[in-house]
C-alpha positions as YAML, in Angstrom:
chain: A
units: angstrom
residues:
- id: 1
  name: UNK
  ca: [75.12, 140.20, -7.42]
- id: 2
  name: UNK
  ca: [72.98, 142.23, -9.60]
- id: 3
  name: UNK
  ca: [72.74, 139.42, -12.53]
- id: 4
  name: UNK
  ca: [72.01, 136.70, -9.98]
- id: 5
  name: UNK
  ca: [69.03, 138.35, -8.90]
- id: 6
  name: UNK
  ca: [67.92, 139.26, -12.52]
- id: 7
  name: UNK
  ca: [68.50, 135.65, -13.51]
- id: 8
  name: UNK
  ca: [66.36, 134.40, -10.44]
- id: 9
  name: UNK
  ca: [64.06, 137.05, -11.41]
- id: 10
  name: UNK
  ca: [63.85, 135.83, -15.02]
- id: 11
  name: UNK
  ca: [63.72, 132.18, -13.84]
- id: 12
  name: UNK
  ca: [60.68, 133.05, -11.57]
- id: 13
  name: UNK
  ca: [59.06, 134.43, -14.37]
- id: 14
  name: UNK
  ca: [59.84, 131.79, -16.63]
- id: 15
  name: UNK
  ca: [58.69, 129.26, -14.30]
- id: 16
  name: UNK
  ca: [55.60, 131.47, -13.76]
- id: 17
  name: UNK
  ca: [54.88, 131.70, -17.36]
- id: 18
  name: UNK
  ca: [55.34, 127.87, -17.56]
- id: 19
  name: UNK
  ca: [52.74, 127.13, -14.89]
- id: 20
  name: UNK
  ca: [50.49, 129.89, -16.06]
- id: 21
  name: UNK
  ca: [50.77, 128.09, -19.55]
- id: 22
  name: UNK
  ca: [50.12, 124.65, -18.18]
- id: 23
  name: UNK
  ca: [47.25, 126.25, -16.37]
- id: 24
  name: UNK
  ca: [45.76, 127.72, -19.52]
- id: 25
  name: UNK
  ca: [46.65, 124.43, -21.38]
- id: 26
  name: UNK
  ca: [44.82, 122.38, -18.61]
- id: 27
  name: UNK
  ca: [42.03, 124.54, -18.65]
- id: 28
  name: UNK
  ca: [41.82, 124.40, -22.57]
- id: 29
  name: UNK
  ca: [42.08, 120.74, -22.37]
- id: 30
  name: UNK
  ca: [39.39, 120.51, -19.86]
- id: 31
  name: UNK
  ca: [37.06, 122.49, -21.73]
- id: 32
  name: UNK
  ca: [37.94, 120.59, -24.76]
- id: 33
  name: UNK
  ca: [37.41, 117.22, -23.01]
- id: 34
  name: UNK
  ca: [34.19, 118.52, -21.73]
- id: 35
  name: UNK
  ca: [32.96, 119.67, -24.99]
- id: 36
  name: UNK
  ca: [34.04, 116.47, -26.31]
- id: 37
  name: UNK
  ca: [32.26, 114.52, -23.67]
- id: 38
  name: UNK
  ca: [29.31, 116.72, -24.40]
- id: 39
  name: UNK
  ca: [29.58, 115.80, -28.03]
- id: 40
  name: UNK
  ca: [30.14, 112.14, -27.27]
- id: 41
  name: UNK
  ca: [27.13, 112.20, -24.78]
- id: 42
  name: UNK
  ca: [24.94, 113.68, -27.68]
- id: 43
  name: UNK
  ca: [26.12, 111.36, -30.33]
- id: 44
  name: UNK
  ca: [25.62, 108.50, -27.82]
- id: 45
  name: UNK
  ca: [21.90, 109.97, -27.33]
- id: 46
  name: UNK
  ca: [21.55, 110.02, -30.88]
- id: 47
  name: UNK
  ca: [22.99, 106.37, -31.44]
- id: 48
  name: UNK
  ca: [20.65, 105.17, -28.55]
- id: 49
  name: UNK
  ca: [17.83, 107.21, -30.27]
- id: 50
  name: UNK
  ca: [18.62, 105.72, -33.61]
- id: 51
  name: UNK
  ca: [18.84, 102.20, -32.22]
- id: 52
  name: UNK
  ca: [15.37, 102.28, -30.65]
- id: 53
  name: UNK
  ca: [13.79, 103.54, -33.84]
- id: 54
  name: UNK
  ca: [15.76, 100.89, -35.56]
- id: 55
  name: UNK
  ca: [14.73, 98.30, -32.92]
- id: 56
  name: UNK
  ca: [11.07, 99.71, -33.33]
- id: 57
  name: UNK
  ca: [11.12, 99.31, -36.97]
- id: 58
  name: UNK
  ca: [12.74, 95.94, -36.90]
- id: 59
  name: UNK
  ca: [10.23, 94.78, -34.41]
- id: 60
  name: UNK
  ca: [7.30, 96.01, -36.38]
- id: 61
  name: UNK
  ca: [8.69, 94.53, -39.61]
- id: 62
  name: UNK
  ca: [9.23, 91.24, -37.50]
- id: 63
  name: UNK
  ca: [6.32, 90.99, -36.18]
- id: 64
  name: UNK
  ca: [4.38, 91.77, -39.31]
- id: 65
  name: UNK
  ca: [6.46, 89.10, -40.82]
- id: 66
  name: UNK
  ca: [5.85, 86.65, -38.08]
- id: 67
  name: UNK
  ca: [2.18, 87.43, -37.96]
- id: 68
  name: UNK
  ca: [2.09, 86.75, -41.85]
- id: 69
  name: UNK
  ca: [4.15, 83.61, -41.51]
- id: 70
  name: UNK
  ca: [2.50, 82.35, -38.33]
- id: 71
  name: UNK
  ca: [-0.93, 82.82, -39.94]
- id: 72
  name: UNK
  ca: [0.19, 80.67, -42.99]
- id: 73
  name: UNK
  ca: [1.86, 78.11, -40.85]
- id: 74
  name: UNK
  ca: [-1.37, 77.86, -38.78]
- id: 75
  name: UNK
  ca: [-3.31, 77.66, -41.84]
- id: 76
  name: UNK
  ca: [-1.11, 74.81, -43.31]
- id: 77
  name: UNK
  ca: [-0.78, 73.36, -39.89]
- id: 78
  name: UNK
  ca: [-4.63, 73.21, -39.90]
- id: 79
  name: UNK
  ca: [-5.33, 71.83, -42.86]
- id: 80
  name: UNK
  ca: [-2.54, 69.19, -42.59]
- id: 81
  name: UNK
  ca: [-3.95, 68.33, -39.10]
- id: 82
  name: UNK
  ca: [-7.28, 68.04, -40.57]
- id: 83
  name: UNK
  ca: [-5.91, 65.80, -43.41]
- id: 84
  name: UNK
  ca: [-4.15, 63.77, -40.90]
- id: 85
  name: UNK
  ca: [-7.01, 63.69, -38.42]
- id: 86
  name: UNK
  ca: [-9.33, 62.29, -41.34]
- id: 87
  name: UNK
  ca: [-6.56, 59.77, -42.21]
- id: 88
  name: UNK
  ca: [-6.07, 58.98, -38.64]
- id: 89
  name: UNK
  ca: [-9.85, 58.64, -38.01]
- id: 90
  name: UNK
  ca: [-10.20, 56.42, -41.22]
- id: 91
  name: UNK
  ca: [-7.30, 54.19, -39.92]
- id: 92
  name: UNK
  ca: [-8.71, 54.13, -36.31]
- id: 93
  name: UNK
  ca: [-12.06, 52.97, -37.56]
- id: 94
  name: UNK
  ca: [-10.49, 50.29, -39.80]
- id: 95
  name: UNK
  ca: [-8.14, 49.58, -37.09]
- id: 96
  name: UNK
  ca: [-11.23, 49.68, -34.52]
- id: 97
  name: UNK
  ca: [-13.33, 47.19, -36.67]
- id: 98
  name: UNK
  ca: [-10.13, 44.77, -37.00]
- id: 99
  name: UNK
  ca: [-9.75, 44.74, -33.40]
- id: 100
  name: UNK
  ca: [-13.52, 44.13, -32.83]
- id: 101
  name: UNK
  ca: [-13.37, 41.34, -35.30]
- id: 102
  name: UNK
  ca: [-10.32, 39.89, -33.30]
- id: 103
  name: UNK
  ca: [-11.94, 40.71, -29.94]
- id: 104
  name: UNK
  ca: [-15.66, 39.65, -30.53]
- id: 105
  name: UNK
  ca: [-14.93, 35.85, -30.86]
- id: 106
  name: UNK
  ca: [-12.48, 36.36, -27.62]
- id: 107
  name: UNK
  ca: [-15.44, 38.07, -25.81]
- id: 108
  name: UNK
  ca: [-17.76, 35.40, -26.79]
- id: 109
  name: UNK
  ca: [-15.17, 32.58, -25.58]
- id: 110
  name: UNK
  ca: [-14.56, 34.39, -22.43]
- id: 111
  name: UNK
  ca: [-18.40, 34.79, -22.07]
- id: 112
  name: UNK
  ca: [-19.20, 31.08, -22.48]
- id: 113
  name: UNK
  ca: [-16.09, 30.50, -20.34]
- id: 114
  name: UNK
  ca: [-17.32, 32.59, -17.55]
- id: 115
  name: UNK
  ca: [-20.90, 31.08, -17.88]
- id: 116
  name: UNK
  ca: [-19.14, 27.48, -17.87]
- id: 117
  name: UNK
  ca: [-17.23, 28.58, -14.59]
- id: 118
  name: UNK
  ca: [-20.39, 30.06, -13.20]
- id: 119
  name: UNK
  ca: [-22.08, 26.71, -13.96]
- id: 120
  name: UNK
  ca: [-18.92, 24.64, -12.48]
- id: 121
  name: UNK
  ca: [-19.14, 26.95, -9.53]
- id: 122
  name: UNK
  ca: [-22.83, 26.22, -8.72]
- id: 123
  name: UNK
  ca: [-22.09, 22.53, -9.34]
- id: 124
  name: UNK
  ca: [-18.99, 22.47, -7.28]
- id: 125
  name: UNK
  ca: [-21.09, 24.37, -4.34]
- id: 126
  name: UNK
  ca: [-23.97, 21.77, -4.96]
- id: 127
  name: UNK
  ca: [-21.51, 18.92, -5.02]
- id: 128
  name: UNK
  ca: [-19.73, 20.31, -2.05]
- id: 129
  name: UNK
  ca: [-22.93, 20.65, -0.03]
- id: 130
  name: UNK
  ca: [-23.91, 16.97, -1.20]
- id: 131
  name: UNK
  ca: [-20.64, 15.67, -0.38]
- id: 132
  name: UNK
  ca: [-20.73, 17.57, 2.94]
- id: 133
  name: UNK
  ca: [-24.27, 16.05, 3.60]
- id: 134
  name: UNK
  ca: [-23.22, 12.59, 2.33]
- id: 135
  name: UNK
  ca: [-20.02, 12.87, 4.53]
- id: 136
  name: UNK
  ca: [-22.03, 13.61, 7.55]
- id: 137
  name: UNK
  ca: [-24.52, 10.86, 6.63]
- id: 138
  name: UNK
  ca: [-21.63, 8.34, 6.19]
- id: 139
  name: UNK
  ca: [-20.06, 9.48, 9.47]
- id: 140
  name: UNK
  ca: [-23.60, 8.94, 11.12]
- id: 141
  name: UNK
  ca: [-23.99, 5.71, 9.10]
- id: 142
  name: UNK
  ca: [-20.18, 4.61, 10.12]
- id: 143
  name: UNK
  ca: [-21.10, 5.29, 13.68]
- id: 144
  name: UNK
  ca: [-24.48, 3.35, 13.89]
- id: 145
  name: UNK
  ca: [-22.93, 0.69, 11.66]
- id: 146
  name: UNK
  ca: [-20.00, 0.48, 14.29]
- id: 147
  name: UNK
  ca: [-22.41, 0.29, 17.06]
- id: 148
  name: UNK
  ca: [-24.51, -2.19, 15.15]
- id: 149
  name: UNK
  ca: [-21.46, -4.30, 14.34]
- id: 150
  name: UNK
  ca: [-20.59, -4.31, 18.11]
- id: 151
  name: UNK
  ca: [-24.19, -5.45, 19.23]
- id: 152
  name: UNK
  ca: [-24.06, -8.00, 16.40]
- id: 153
  name: UNK
  ca: [-20.74, -9.33, 17.40]
- id: 154
  name: UNK
  ca: [-21.93, -9.52, 21.21]
- id: 155
  name: UNK
  ca: [-25.05, -11.09, 19.93]
- id: 156
  name: UNK
  ca: [-23.42, -13.62, 17.50]
- id: 157
  name: UNK
  ca: [-21.51, -15.00, 20.68]
- id: 158
  name: UNK
  ca: [-24.55, -16.62, 21.75]
- id: 159
  name: UNK
  ca: [-25.22, -19.80, 20.11]
- id: 160
  name: UNK
  ca: [-28.81, -19.69, 19.80]
- id: 161
  name: UNK
  ca: [-28.74, -16.00, 18.46]
- id: 162
  name: UNK
  ca: [-25.98, -17.43, 16.06]
- id: 163
  name: UNK
  ca: [-28.10, -20.41, 15.04]
- id: 164
  name: UNK
  ca: [-31.34, -17.92, 14.59]
- id: 165
  name: UNK
  ca: [-29.11, -15.50, 12.38]
- id: 166
  name: UNK
  ca: [-28.14, -18.14, 10.15]
- id: 167
  name: UNK
  ca: [-31.46, -19.73, 9.71]
- id: 168
  name: UNK
  ca: [-32.81, -16.38, 8.94]
- id: 169
  name: UNK
  ca: [-29.99, -15.85, 6.14]
- id: 170
  name: UNK
  ca: [-30.76, -19.14, 5.22]
- id: 171
  name: UNK
  ca: [-34.48, -18.33, 4.65]
- id: 172
  name: UNK
  ca: [-33.76, -15.13, 2.70]
- id: 173
  name: UNK
  ca: [-31.53, -16.83, 0.37]
- id: 174
  name: UNK
  ca: [-34.38, -19.45, -0.57]
- id: 175
  name: UNK
  ca: [-36.84, -16.39, -1.19]
- id: 176
  name: UNK
  ca: [-34.16, -14.79, -3.38]
- id: 177
  name: UNK
  ca: [-33.76, -18.09, -5.45]
- id: 178
  name: UNK
  ca: [-37.77, -18.61, -5.61]
- id: 179
  name: UNK
  ca: [-37.72, -21.87, -3.85]
- id: 180
  name: UNK
  ca: [-40.66, -20.40, -1.32]
- id: 181
  name: UNK
  ca: [-42.91, -20.05, -4.34]
- id: 182
  name: UNK
  ca: [-42.69, -23.46, -5.24]
- id: 183
  name: UNK
  ca: [-42.44, -25.01, -1.99]
- id: 184
  name: UNK
  ca: [-39.25, -26.65, -2.47]
- id: 185
  name: UNK
  ca: [-37.76, -26.71, 0.77]
- id: 186
  name: UNK
  ca: [-38.91, -28.04, 4.46]
- id: 187
  name: UNK
  ca: [-37.26, -26.79, 7.66]
- id: 188
  name: UNK
  ca: [-36.49, -28.26, 11.00]
- id: 189
  name: UNK
  ca: [-37.03, -31.98, 10.27]
- id: 190
  name: UNK
  ca: [-35.86, -34.25, 12.98]
- id: 191
  name: UNK
  ca: [-34.63, -37.62, 12.50]
- id: 192
  name: UNK
  ca: [-34.22, -40.24, 15.05]
- id: 193
  name: UNK
  ca: [-30.81, -42.53, 14.89]
- id: 194
  name: UNK
  ca: [-28.94, -44.69, 16.95]
- id: 195
  name: UNK
  ca: [-26.77, -41.96, 18.25]
- id: 196
  name: UNK
  ca: [-29.98, -39.80, 19.12]
- id: 197
  name: UNK
  ca: [-32.06, -36.99, 17.10]
- id: 198
  name: UNK
  ca: [-30.30, -35.28, 14.37]
- id: 199
  name: UNK
  ca: [-31.91, -32.15, 13.06]
- id: 200
  name: UNK
  ca: [-30.80, -30.89, 9.84]
- id: 201
  name: UNK
  ca: [-31.48, -26.91, 9.43]
- id: 202
  name: UNK
  ca: [-33.04, -27.28, 6.07]
- id: 203
  name: UNK
  ca: [-33.92, -29.85, 3.54]
- id: 204
  name: UNK
  ca: [-34.16, -29.23, -0.09]
- id: 205
  name: UNK
  ca: [-36.43, -31.22, -2.04]
- id: 206
  name: UNK
  ca: [-35.10, -31.83, -5.73]
- id: 207
  name: UNK
  ca: [-37.05, -33.42, -8.66]
- id: 208
  name: UNK
  ca: [-37.40, -37.11, -8.66]
- id: 209
  name: UNK
  ca: [-37.96, -37.06, -5.07]
- id: 210
  name: UNK
  ca: [-34.47, -36.57, -3.75]
- id: 211
  name: UNK
  ca: [-33.18, -34.39, -1.02]
- id: 212
  name: UNK
  ca: [-30.51, -32.31, -0.21]
- id: 213
  name: UNK
  ca: [-29.36, -31.67, 3.49]
- id: 214
  name: UNK
  ca: [-28.35, -28.07, 4.60]
- id: 215
  name: UNK
  ca: [-26.69, -27.42, 7.90]
- id: 216
  name: UNK
  ca: [-26.16, -23.81, 9.12]
- id: 217
  name: UNK
  ca: [-24.21, -24.46, 12.64]
- id: 218
  name: UNK
  ca: [-20.97, -22.42, 11.73]
- id: 219
  name: UNK
  ca: [-18.31, -21.86, 14.59]
- id: 220
  name: UNK
  ca: [-17.66, -18.16, 14.47]
- id: 221
  name: UNK
  ca: [-16.47, -17.41, 18.07]
- id: 222
  name: UNK
  ca: [-12.75, -17.37, 16.89]
- id: 223
  name: UNK
  ca: [-13.29, -15.03, 13.83]
- id: 224
  name: UNK
  ca: [-15.46, -12.45, 16.07]
- id: 225
  name: UNK
  ca: [-12.20, -12.47, 18.56]
- id: 226
  name: UNK
  ca: [-9.81, -11.85, 15.40]
- id: 227
  name: UNK
  ca: [-11.82, -8.67, 14.20]
- id: 228
  name: UNK
  ca: [-12.08, -7.38, 17.61]
- id: 229
  name: UNK
  ca: [-8.48, -7.38, 18.67]
- id: 230
  name: UNK
  ca: [-5.98, -4.73, 17.55]
- id: 231
  name: UNK
  ca: [-2.98, -6.75, 18.18]
- id: 232
  name: UNK
  ca: [-1.72, -8.34, 15.25]
- id: 233
  name: UNK
  ca: [-0.22, -11.52, 16.66]
- id: 234
  name: UNK
  ca: [-3.39, -12.23, 18.50]
- id: 235
  name: UNK
  ca: [-5.39, -11.43, 15.04]
- id: 236
  name: UNK
  ca: [-3.21, -14.11, 13.50]
- id: 237
  name: UNK
  ca: [-3.85, -16.67, 16.22]
- id: 238
  name: UNK
  ca: [-7.56, -16.28, 16.20]
- id: 239
  name: UNK
  ca: [-7.74, -16.54, 12.26]
- id: 240
  name: UNK
  ca: [-5.86, -19.85, 12.49]
- id: 241
  name: UNK
  ca: [-8.06, -20.80, 15.54]
- id: 242
  name: UNK
  ca: [-11.28, -20.00, 13.15]
- id: 243
  name: UNK
  ca: [-9.88, -22.12, 10.64]
- id: 244
  name: UNK
  ca: [-9.40, -25.09, 12.92]
- id: 245
  name: UNK
  ca: [-12.75, -24.67, 14.35]
- id: 246
  name: UNK
  ca: [-14.40, -24.83, 10.83]
- id: 247
  name: UNK
  ca: [-12.32, -27.93, 10.04]
- id: 248
  name: UNK
  ca: [-13.71, -29.54, 13.03]
- id: 249
  name: UNK
  ca: [-17.17, -28.71, 12.42]
- id: 250
  name: UNK
  ca: [-16.61, -30.22, 8.88]
- id: 251
  name: UNK
  ca: [-15.36, -33.58, 10.38]
- id: 252
  name: UNK
  ca: [-18.14, -33.40, 12.79]
- id: 253
  name: UNK
  ca: [-20.74, -33.07, 10.38]
- id: 254
  name: UNK
  ca: [-19.33, -35.77, 8.20]
- id: 255
  name: UNK
  ca: [-19.64, -38.19, 10.92]
- id: 256
  name: UNK
  ca: [-23.49, -37.63, 11.33]
- id: 257
  name: UNK
  ca: [-24.05, -39.27, 7.70]
- id: 258
  name: UNK
  ca: [-27.06, -37.16, 7.22]
- id: 259
  name: UNK
  ca: [-27.40, -38.83, 3.62]
- id: 260
  name: UNK
  ca: [-27.91, -42.11, 5.12]
- id: 261
  name: UNK
  ca: [-31.03, -40.87, 7.21]
- id: 262
  name: UNK
  ca: [-32.75, -39.68, 4.36]
- id: 263
  name: UNK
  ca: [-34.10, -41.64, 1.23]
- id: 264
  name: UNK
  ca: [-32.89, -40.55, -2.31]
- id: 265
  name: UNK
  ca: [-30.36, -38.09, -0.63]
- id: 266
  name: UNK
  ca: [-27.09, -37.65, -2.46]
- id: 267
  name: UNK
  ca: [-23.95, -38.70, -0.58]
- id: 268
  name: UNK
  ca: [-23.33, -35.24, 0.75]
- id: 269
  name: UNK
  ca: [-24.44, -32.54, 3.08]
- id: 270
  name: UNK
  ca: [-24.18, -28.79, 2.47]
- id: 271
  name: UNK
  ca: [-22.40, -26.68, 5.33]
- id: 272
  name: UNK
  ca: [-23.94, -23.13, 4.82]
- id: 273
  name: UNK
  ca: [-21.51, -20.57, 6.10]
- id: 274
  name: UNK
  ca: [-23.64, -17.26, 6.45]
- id: 275
  name: UNK
  ca: [-21.01, -14.84, 4.94]
- id: 276
  name: UNK
  ca: [-18.34, -15.24, 2.36]
- id: 277
  name: UNK
  ca: [-15.78, -13.20, 4.40]
- id: 278
  name: UNK
  ca: [-16.10, -16.23, 7.00]
- id: 279
  name: UNK
  ca: [-15.15, -18.93, 4.45]
- id: 280
  name: UNK
  ca: [-12.28, -16.63, 2.89]
- id: 281
  name: UNK
  ca: [-10.63, -15.98, 6.32]
- id: 282
  name: UNK
  ca: [-10.41, -19.65, 7.11]
- id: 283
  name: UNK
  ca: [-9.28, -20.60, 3.26]
- id: 284
  name: UNK
  ca: [-6.42, -17.94, 3.93]
- id: 285
  name: UNK
  ca: [-5.17, -20.08, 6.78]
- id: 286
  name: UNK
  ca: [-5.95, -23.47, 5.49]
- id: 287
  name: UNK
  ca: [-6.36, -23.31, 1.67]
- id: 288
  name: UNK
  ca: [-6.76, -27.17, 1.53]
- id: 289
  name: UNK
  ca: [-10.22, -26.74, 3.56]
- id: 290
  name: UNK
  ca: [-12.39, -27.22, 0.20]
- id: 291
  name: UNK
  ca: [-10.49, -30.26, -0.70]
- id: 292
  name: UNK
  ca: [-10.73, -31.70, 2.84]
- id: 293
  name: UNK
  ca: [-14.55, -31.11, 2.95]
- id: 294
  name: UNK
  ca: [-15.09, -32.95, -0.48]
- id: 295
  name: UNK
  ca: [-13.48, -35.94, 0.80]
- id: 296
  name: UNK
  ca: [-15.43, -35.75, 4.00]
- id: 297
  name: UNK
  ca: [-18.78, -35.44, 1.70]
- id: 298
  name: UNK
  ca: [-19.39, -31.91, 2.96]
- id: 299
  name: UNK
  ca: [-19.90, -28.99, 0.54]
- id: 300
  name: UNK
  ca: [-19.21, -25.30, 1.73]
- id: 301
  name: UNK
  ca: [-21.59, -23.12, 0.46]
- id: 302
  name: UNK
  ca: [-21.63, -19.13, 1.18]
- id: 303
  name: UNK
  ca: [-24.58, -17.03, 0.29]
- id: 304
  name: UNK
  ca: [-23.47, -16.61, -3.33]
- id: 305
  name: UNK
  ca: [-22.63, -20.09, -4.05]
- id: 306
  name: UNK
  ca: [-25.91, -21.21, -2.33]
- id: 307
  name: UNK
  ca: [-28.00, -18.97, -4.36]
- id: 308
  name: UNK
  ca: [-26.68, -20.28, -7.50]
- id: 309
  name: UNK
  ca: [-27.24, -24.00, -6.72]
- id: 310
  name: UNK
  ca: [-30.76, -23.20, -5.37]
- id: 311
  name: UNK
  ca: [-31.74, -21.21, -8.69]
- id: 312
  name: UNK
  ca: [-30.34, -24.30, -10.56]
- id: 313
  name: UNK
  ca: [-32.67, -26.57, -8.34]
- id: 314
  name: UNK
  ca: [-35.65, -24.03, -9.13]
- id: 315
  name: UNK
  ca: [-34.82, -24.41, -12.62]
- id: 316
  name: UNK
  ca: [-35.15, -27.96, -12.61]
- id: 317
  name: UNK
  ca: [-38.48, -28.05, -11.02]
- id: 318
  name: UNK
  ca: [-39.68, -25.48, -13.74]
- id: 319
  name: UNK
  ca: [-38.69, -27.96, -16.09]
- id: 320
  name: UNK
  ca: [-40.41, -30.95, -14.45]
- id: 321
  name: UNK
  ca: [-43.61, -28.68, -14.40]
- id: 322
  name: UNK
  ca: [-43.31, -27.82, -18.07]
- id: 323
  name: UNK
  ca: [-42.81, -31.87, -18.78]
- id: 324
  name: UNK
  ca: [-45.89, -32.52, -16.67]
- id: 325
  name: UNK
  ca: [-47.84, -30.09, -18.72]
- id: 326
  name: UNK
  ca: [-46.40, -31.50, -21.91]
- id: 327
  name: UNK
  ca: [-47.70, -34.86, -20.84]
- id: 328
  name: UNK
  ca: [-51.13, -33.56, -19.85]
- id: 329
  name: UNK
  ca: [-51.52, -31.78, -22.83]
- id: 330
  name: UNK
  ca: [-50.57, -34.92, -24.72]
- id: 331
  name: UNK
  ca: [-53.36, -36.93, -23.00]
- id: 332
  name: UNK
  ca: [-55.95, -33.91, -23.53]
- id: 333
  name: UNK
  ca: [-55.28, -33.92, -27.18]
- id: 334
  name: UNK
  ca: [-55.40, -37.83, -27.52]
- id: 335
  name: UNK
  ca: [-58.60, -37.88, -25.63]
- id: 336
  name: UNK
  ca: [-59.96, -34.94, -27.70]
- id: 337
  name: UNK
  ca: [-58.93, -36.86, -30.90]
- id: 338
  name: UNK
  ca: [-61.03, -39.84, -29.84]
- id: 339
  name: UNK
  ca: [-64.09, -37.65, -29.02]
- id: 340
  name: UNK
  ca: [-63.72, -35.63, -32.25]
- id: 341
  name: UNK
  ca: [-63.99, -39.29, -34.10]
- id: 342
  name: UNK
  ca: [-67.25, -39.83, -32.15]
- id: 343
  name: UNK
  ca: [-68.55, -36.44, -33.15]
- id: 344
  name: UNK
  ca: [-67.79, -37.06, -36.89]
- id: 345
  name: UNK
  ca: [-69.69, -40.18, -36.86]
- id: 346
  name: UNK
  ca: [-72.62, -38.33, -35.23]
- id: 347
  name: UNK
  ca: [-72.39, -35.82, -38.13]
- id: 348
  name: UNK
  ca: [-72.40, -38.44, -40.74]
- id: 349
  name: UNK
  ca: [-76.11, -39.15, -40.22]
- id: 350
  name: UNK
  ca: [-77.41, -35.60, -40.56]
- id: 351
  name: UNK
  ca: [-77.78, -36.12, -44.52]
- id: 352
  name: UNK
  ca: [-80.52, -38.93, -43.88]
- id: 353
  name: UNK
  ca: [-83.45, -36.74, -43.49]
- id: 354
  name: UNK
  ca: [-84.31, -33.46, -41.72]
- id: 355
  name: UNK
  ca: [-85.82, -34.56, -38.84]
- id: 356
  name: UNK
  ca: [-83.23, -37.13, -38.23]
- id: 357
  name: UNK
  ca: [-80.63, -34.44, -38.75]
- id: 358
  name: UNK
  ca: [-82.43, -32.35, -36.16]
- id: 359
  name: UNK
  ca: [-82.14, -35.40, -33.63]
- id: 360
  name: UNK
  ca: [-78.81, -36.33, -34.72]
- id: 361
  name: UNK
  ca: [-77.58, -32.44, -34.63]
- id: 362
  name: UNK
  ca: [-78.98, -32.14, -31.05]
- id: 363
  name: UNK
  ca: [-77.19, -35.41, -30.10]
- id: 364
  name: UNK
  ca: [-73.92, -34.17, -31.62]
- id: 365
  name: UNK
  ca: [-74.27, -30.93, -29.74]
- id: 366
  name: UNK
  ca: [-74.81, -32.80, -26.75]
- id: 367
  name: UNK
  ca: [-71.96, -34.76, -27.19]
- id: 368
  name: UNK
  ca: [-69.66, -31.87, -28.39]
- id: 369
  name: UNK
  ca: [-70.68, -29.90, -25.39]
- id: 370
  name: UNK
  ca: [-70.13, -32.77, -22.74]
- id: 371
  name: UNK
  ca: [-67.45, -34.65, -24.14]
- id: 372
  name: UNK
  ca: [-65.25, -32.42, -26.65]
- id: 373
  name: UNK
  ca: [-65.89, -28.78, -25.55]
- id: 374
  name: UNK
  ca: [-65.31, -29.68, -21.65]
- id: 375
  name: UNK
  ca: [-62.17, -31.22, -22.44]
- id: 376
  name: UNK
  ca: [-61.12, -28.31, -24.81]
- id: 377
  name: UNK
  ca: [-61.84, -25.76, -21.97]
- id: 378
  name: UNK
  ca: [-59.20, -27.34, -19.83]
- id: 379
  name: UNK
  ca: [-56.38, -25.94, -22.15]
- id: 380
  name: UNK
  ca: [-57.21, -22.52, -20.22]
- id: 381
  name: UNK
  ca: [-56.54, -24.43, -16.81]
- id: 382
  name: UNK
  ca: [-53.22, -25.57, -18.18]
- id: 383
  name: UNK
  ca: [-51.86, -22.04, -19.13]
- id: 384
  name: UNK
  ca: [-53.00, -21.65, -22.75]
- id: 385
  name: UNK
  ca: [-54.68, -18.20, -23.30]
- id: 386
  name: UNK
  ca: [-56.88, -18.34, -26.41]
- id: 387
  name: UNK
  ca: [-57.71, -14.91, -28.07]
- id: 388
  name: UNK
  ca: [-61.41, -15.97, -27.89]
- id: 389
  name: UNK
  ca: [-63.54, -18.35, -25.31]
- id: 390
  name: UNK
  ca: [-65.37, -21.24, -26.96]
- id: 391
  name: UNK
  ca: [-69.50, -20.37, -26.96]
- id: 392
  name: UNK
  ca: [-72.13, -22.77, -25.72]
- id: 393
  name: UNK
  ca: [-74.05, -24.19, -28.85]
- id: 394
  name: UNK
  ca: [-77.87, -24.55, -28.19]
- id: 395
  name: UNK
  ca: [-79.96, -27.53, -29.13]
- id: 396
  name: UNK
  ca: [-82.72, -27.11, -31.90]
- id: 397
  name: UNK
  ca: [-85.79, -27.51, -29.94]
- id: 398
  name: UNK
  ca: [-88.34, -27.46, -32.84]
- id: 399
  name: UNK
  ca: [-88.59, -30.04, -35.66]
- id: 400
  name: UNK
  ca: [-88.50, -28.79, -38.93]
- id: 401
  name: UNK
  ca: [-91.74, -29.18, -41.22]
- id: 402
  name: UNK
  ca: [-91.17, -30.22, -44.82]
- id: 403
  name: UNK
  ca: [-93.54, -28.96, -47.11]
- id: 404
  name: UNK
  ca: [-94.55, -30.99, -50.43]
- id: 405
  name: UNK
  ca: [-93.90, -29.19, -53.71]
- id: 406
  name: UNK
  ca: [-97.22, -28.37, -55.73]
...
């Protein structure tokens, strides 16, 4: 029993010693750990301080090197930039000059083009204004022309008005051809025939006492109806009727045989149609009208063809006048030659003696003035224009006294 207690006591003591040892060991370990921690902290602080010192030193060195290198770099960069800038400036000047040389002709061309465009625009505006004014004027004129055409169509339906219009047109054509000045036409000459009185509208006197008869009574009612209607079928019908009416007028005029009532008249009569369009419209329906008219001894004449005919007649009258003047000049020249023969016979006696010469001279001058110069001055009346007129020669009133030689 006692042993068990001793052993238990010993065990307890051993356990107590173990735990005390453990506690002491733990205490020592904690102290050691604490000391090590303190050492580690100190070492850490030392390392941190050293690191900071090293960093400051490195930064100082790096900043110094960087400042030095940066300064050198900036200096080199500045010099390089200056060189490049000068080079770029020179190249820019060269390119500016090249561009200017290239652009200057374009600029001048554009300037001229702009100036031309401005002129074109101004011309266009002026032309537009002028065209607008002309169009407005044309519209007004067209309106007036339409109104006047309607009035003319209405007026031409009256036979007396149509006759007066044809006669006025004929009068103007004669004036245009120059026949009025030469008095080469006679209007409204009535002739009595077995069938009654015939009255041509105009008689054209030709050289050699010949006469051409002109009639202006052209039927126009159907033509006026044709231009008034808008119906195509009616228009064709009226045009056909117009051609038929003109054919009837040709036959009627042919039956009057004007040429047999006037002496020296050619065997035809002129039917004056006062408008080319009237004849063209009829010929479009009856192309054989001209042939039929010629077989009926009728010549169809429009203003164009009649002017040509009258001018040819006027030219014939001019040739007649020239021929008559030439004959008169020949007669005057023959008479002048005869009188010059007499004049030379008077001059032949001048050398006989002085007094006889004076008397003969006065007689010759009288003969020259009365018989020669009076005839010579007629040349001016026949259209000859001399550079200088013939002066009158006075007679010698005093007889010369001849003194004898001593």
